[in-house]
N, C-alpha and C positions, 0 to 999 in steps of 0.2 A: 774221492769217489769210493764206492764200496769195496773195490779191489785193493785199496790201500797201496796204491802205486802212484808215482809221479807220472803224469801224462802231459806231453806238450803237443798241442794241436797247432799245426803250422798254417798260418794264414798266408800261404804263398800267393804271389802275383799270378793273375789269370790272363790267359790269352782270350781275345786278340789284343786287349789293351797293352799287355806286356808280352812282347814277342819271345818265343823260344830263344835261349834256355832260361829265361828269367825265373820262372817258377821252380825249375829244377835246381838252380843255384840257390834259391831261397831255402829249399828243403835241406840241401847239403850244408849250407851255412848254419842252419839251426842245429843239425846233428853235431857239428863241430863246436858250436857255442855251448851246447849242453855238456859235452865232454870237458870243455875248458872251464865250466862254472859249476862243477859238482859241489863245491863247498856252499855256495849261495843257494843251490837247489836242495841242499841237505841230503845228498846221497853219496855213497862211497866210491862211485866211479867204476865199480866192477862190472856192471851189466848195463848195456845200452842197446835197446832194440829199436829198429825202425819198422813201421807197419803201415800198410795201406790197402785199400780195397779198390778193385776194378782198376781204373787208371791211376789211382793212388799206388797200386801195386807196381805200375810202370815206374813211378818215381822211386819206390823202394829199391827195385833191382838196379835202376840207373845210379842211385846214390851209393849203393853198396859197391858198384863198379868204380865210381869216381873215388871213393875212399881208398879202395885197393890201389888204384893208379897213383894216388897222392901219398901212399904210404901211411895213411891214417888208419890205424888198427884198433880204434876204440869201439867200433860198432861190433857188438857180439852176436846179434841175431837179426835176421830179416824175416818179416812176417808178411805174407802176401795172401789176401783174400781174393779168390777168383780174379787173378790179375790179367790185365791186358798187356801182353809183352811183345806183340808183333803187329805193328800198325799198317802192314800190307793187307789190303782188303780183298785179295783174291780168295774166293771161296774154296778153291782147291788146295789151299795151303794146309788146312787141318780138317779132318773128318768131322769134328764137332761143329764146324761152321755149316756143314750141310745137314748133318743129322738133327741138329737142334736149331735149324734156321728159323722156325716159326713155332709159335704156340706156347712158349715158356717164359714170357716176360720180355727180356732182352732178345731182339731178333737180329739176325745177321745183317739184314738190309739197313738196320739203324746204326751200325757201327761207324760207317763212314760219316754220316751226318753228325753223329755225336762228337766226332774228332775234327770236324771242319775248322773250328776256331784254332785248334792247336796246329794242325797241318798248314793252315793258311797263314800262320804267323812265322813260318820258316822252318818248321820241324820236318825233317826228311825221314820218311819211314824206313829208308835203307840205312840210316845212321844209328849205331848201337845205343847212344843215349836216348833215342826216341823209341826204338824197338830193341830192348835189352837182350832179347834172345838171339839177335844177330851178332852179338859180340863174339869175336873169334876165340877168345879164351875166357871161359867162365869158371876157371878153377881159382882157388884161393879166396873165395868169398865167404862171408859169415854163414854159419848153419842156417838153413831155411825151414820155416814152417809154412807150407803152402796148402791152402784150403780151396778146393775146386768144387763146383756144383755139377752134378751128373748131367743135368739137362740145360747146359749153358753153352752157347757158341764158343766161349773162351776156354772151355775145359781143357782141350788138348794142348794149347800152348803153355798153360800153367803146369801141366804134368810133364811136358817135355823139358821145361826149364828146370824142374825139380830133378829129373833124371840126369841132366847135364851138369847143373851147378852143384847139386848135392847128391852124389852117387852113393847112397847108402841103402841098406835094407829098409823097406817101407815101414817095418815094425820097430825100427830103431828110434827111440824117442829123442835121440840127440840130433837127428837130421830131419829129413822130409816127412811130413805127415800129410797124406792126401785123404780128404774126407768128402763124402757126398752130401748134398743138401737137397731141399725141395725144388730148387731151380736156380736160375741166375740171381745172384745178389741177395742171399738170405738176410744180410744186414739191413736191407730196405724195409723189412717187416711188412711184406706184402699183405694188405688186409684180407685178401682172398684166401690166404693160407693161415689157418689158426695155429699151425705148427711152427710158425716163424719164430715167435719169441722163445719157446723151448729150444729150438735149433740154435739160435744165437747164444742163449745162455750156456748151452752145452759147448759151443765153440769157444766161448770165453773161458770156461773151465779147462778145456783141453789146452788152450793157449797158455794159461797160467802154469799148468803142469809141465808143458813141454819146454818152457824157457825158465825153469827154476823158480817159479813163483812170480815171474814178471808178467804183467798184463799190459798189452798195448793194443788198443782197439780203435779202429777207424770207421766212421760212418759212411754208408753208401748213398748214392744219389736217390733221393726220395721224390722224384718228379712224376708227373702224370704223362702218359703218352702224348707226344706232339707238343709238349710244353716248351721244349728247347731249353737253352740256358736260362736258368731262373734262380731266384732265391728259394731255397728249399725248406720244407717243413722240418722242424726238429723231430728226431726219432728217439724215443726212449728204448734202449736196448738191454738194459739190465737195471735192477734196483739201484737207484741213486746215480745212474749214469745217463745223461742226456746229451746227444750230439746234434748240432744244427749246422748252420753255416750256409755258404753260398756254393751252388753246384755248377761246375762246368766240366771238371776233369777227374773228380774223385777226391779222396781225402788222404792226407799223409800225416802220420803221427810218429813222434819220437817218445820213448818211454824209458825211464830209469828206475832201477830197483831202489826202494827206500832203504 
């Protein structure tokens, strides 16, 4: 790819066919596999970032916590694009769920239906691996790059996670970076917004700069309203980089510096 970085896109098992926590375990297993196979992957093992968008960000935070609990210290960065970190669907939990409830693409009323397959497969929203922000101790995790969208129902939970898990100055490039975008899911390349591609390209450049030249990018759900779980359209998000795949819960990516 044009970023000249190794990127591993994880084809994790999907709910409801594979019940929770199958997909989460797949993502964690791939992160460990990458760390243990640096020679065959032709990288020096120094930098390993995990990245995900939307519900893929859920997996990023959960995998980072699993690694910490297991004493697996090889993950050096976590990158979360407009993450879904609290699967409790009470609209009073965050102001952004009310302020951005309608009119900006993803709507608050759609969050529960979007997660039906996952919750119905045995994932409990009160369980920290399902809702990572509910974890009692969020210290000791890898530095985080968190990109939120100003007009997104999920905005506040992403920013809260950053304040708790990465308590640094917002201008400190070694930690949290909060950025606004045109709306929920700029990685979707909403055709109604001609600014989407420049926005995504800018975010890719920011990401590379923030994690020492490492670029880890995950594609967002590119479905049409009301389509439900479906095979999604490929989305070209930067020169030479095309992401496709099947959508139900988001995308999870592991990347290693060459």
